[in-house]
Short mmCIF file of the C-alpha atoms (twelve columns), coordinates in Angstrom:
data_MODEL
# 
_entry.id   MODEL 
# 
loop_
_atom_site.group_PDB 
_atom_site.id 
_atom_site.type_symbol 
_atom_site.label_atom_id 
_atom_site.label_alt_id 
_atom_site.label_comp_id 
_atom_site.label_asym_id 
_atom_site.label_seq_id 
_atom_site.Cartn_x 
_atom_site.Cartn_y 
_atom_site.Cartn_z 
_atom_site.pdbx_PDB_model_num 
ATOM 1  C CA . LEU A 1  -9.590  12.498 1.550   1 
ATOM 2  C CA . PHE A 2  -7.324  9.447  0.397   1 
ATOM 3  C CA . LEU A 3  -7.066  6.776  2.728   1 
ATOM 4  C CA . ALA A 4  -3.760  4.526  2.681   1 
ATOM 5  C CA . PRO A 5  -4.529  1.064  3.984   1 
ATOM 6  C CA . GLY A 6  -2.250  -0.996 5.894   1 
ATOM 7  C CA . VAL A 7  0.278   2.052  6.508   1 
ATOM 8  C CA . TYR A 8  -0.518  1.861  10.462  1 
ATOM 9  C CA . HIS A 9  -1.505  5.524  11.257  1 
ATOM 10 C CA . CYS A 10 1.864   6.992  9.576   1 
ATOM 11 C CA . ARG A 11 4.114   4.201  8.193   1 
ATOM 12 C CA . ASN A 12 6.017   1.029  8.751   1 
ATOM 13 C CA . GLY A 13 3.251   -1.043 7.903   1 
ATOM 14 C CA . PRO A 14 2.935   -3.566 5.049   1 
ATOM 15 C CA . GLY A 15 0.682   -1.090 2.892   1 
ATOM 16 C CA . ALA A 16 2.160   1.622  0.207   1 
ATOM 17 C CA . ASP A 17 3.191   4.773  2.182   1 
ATOM 18 C CA . GLN A 18 5.311   6.543  -0.199  1 
ATOM 19 C CA . PHE A 19 4.032   9.478  -2.386  1 
ATOM 20 C CA . ASP A 20 4.638   13.166 -2.650  1 
ATOM 21 C CA . ALA A 21 1.604   14.591 -1.009  1 
ATOM 22 C CA . VAL A 22 3.414   18.249 -1.428  1 
ATOM 23 C CA . ALA A 23 3.845   17.887 -5.146  1 
ATOM 24 C CA . ILE A 24 0.302   16.507 -5.535  1 
ATOM 25 C CA . VAL A 25 -1.543  19.656 -3.536  1 
ATOM 26 C CA . ASP A 26 0.892   21.973 -5.166  1 
ATOM 27 C CA . LYS A 27 -0.379  20.830 -8.663  1 
ATOM 28 C CA . TRP A 28 -4.109  20.824 -7.316  1 
ATOM 29 C CA . VAL A 29 -3.814  24.662 -6.213  1 
ATOM 30 C CA . ARG A 30 -1.602  25.878 -8.838  1 
ATOM 31 C CA . GLU A 31 -2.959  24.298 -11.944 1 
ATOM 32 C CA . SER A 32 -6.528  23.395 -10.472 1 
ATOM 33 C CA . GLN A 33 -5.979  19.519 -11.280 1 
ATOM 34 C CA . VAL A 34 -7.952  17.863 -8.346  1 
ATOM 35 C CA . PRO A 35 -6.278  14.416 -8.172  1 
ATOM 36 C CA . ALA A 36 -8.777  11.238 -8.382  1 
ATOM 37 C CA . VAL A 37 -5.991  8.658  -7.806  1 
ATOM 38 C CA . VAL A 38 -2.607  9.111  -5.864  1 
ATOM 39 C CA . ILE A 39 0.088   6.266  -6.710  1 
ATOM 40 C CA . ALA A 40 1.747   5.231  -3.643  1 
ATOM 41 C CA . THR A 41 4.872   2.745  -3.068  1 
ATOM 42 C CA . ARG A 42 6.071   0.735  -0.566  1 
ATOM 43 C CA . LYS A 43 9.663   2.170  0.918   1 
ATOM 44 C CA . ASP A 44 11.072  -1.211 0.193   1 
ATOM 45 C CA . GLY A 45 9.762   -0.883 -3.888  1 
ATOM 46 C CA . ALA A 46 7.393   -4.306 -3.266  1 
ATOM 47 C CA . LEU A 47 4.098   -3.033 -3.945  1 
ATOM 48 C CA . SER A 48 2.272   0.011  -5.407  1 
ATOM 49 C CA . ARG A 49 -1.209  0.822  -4.896  1 
ATOM 50 C CA . PRO A 50 -3.656  3.348  -6.227  1 
ATOM 51 C CA . LEU A 51 -4.888  5.630  -3.231  1 
ATOM 52 C CA . CYS A 52 -8.271  6.275  -4.241  1 
ATOM 53 C CA . ALA A 53 -10.292 9.703  -3.359  1 
ATOM 54 C CA . TYR A 54 -12.785 8.787  -0.697  1 
ATOM 55 C CA . PRO A 55 -15.252 6.881  -0.610  1 
ATOM 56 C CA . ALA A 56 -13.776 4.806  -3.892  1 
ATOM 57 C CA . GLN A 57 -11.692 1.968  -2.670  1 
ATOM 58 C CA . PRO A 58 -8.781  0.316  -4.792  1 
ATOM 59 C CA . ARG A 59 -10.137 -2.961 -6.022  1 
ATOM 60 C CA . TYR A 60 -7.962  -5.842 -7.887  1 
ATOM 61 C CA . LYS A 61 -9.072  -6.243 -11.327 1 
ATOM 62 C CA . GLY A 62 -8.905  -9.734 -11.517 1 
ATOM 63 C CA . THR A 63 -5.771  -9.771 -13.856 1 
ATOM 64 C CA . GLY A 64 -2.324  -8.672 -13.687 1 
ATOM 65 C CA . ASP A 65 0.276   -8.665 -10.729 1 
ATOM 66 C CA . PRO A 66 -1.288  -8.109 -7.341  1 
ATOM 67 C CA . LYS A 67 1.995   -5.945 -6.202  1 
ATOM 68 C CA . SER A 68 1.289   -3.555 -8.969  1 
ATOM 69 C CA . ALA A 69 -0.828  -0.152 -8.852  1 
ATOM 70 C CA . ASP A 70 -2.029  -0.876 -12.623 1 
ATOM 71 C CA . SER A 71 -3.790  -3.915 -11.456 1 
ATOM 72 C CA . PHE A 72 -6.309  -2.217 -9.387  1 
ATOM 73 C CA . ALA A 73 -9.186  0.342  -10.206 1 
ATOM 74 C CA . CYS A 74 -10.739 2.573  -7.899  1 
ATOM 75 C CA . LYS A 75 -14.455 2.011  -7.311  1 
# 
């Protein structure tokens, strides 16, 4: 389970809602690579966020661009 905060149930919220779920599941099935993190972006490219495997949640590391997934860790 990967929660996508801020996407308003489906899309069009302020959160990052763009990711290729089919490719992620395909890789999981074909290569047995269970995803720990999925990187999502907003449609306008204004931000990216890690989507963490439940129960972990993305937490800002305290440094770096707060609009970049690289500045977050799943905890």
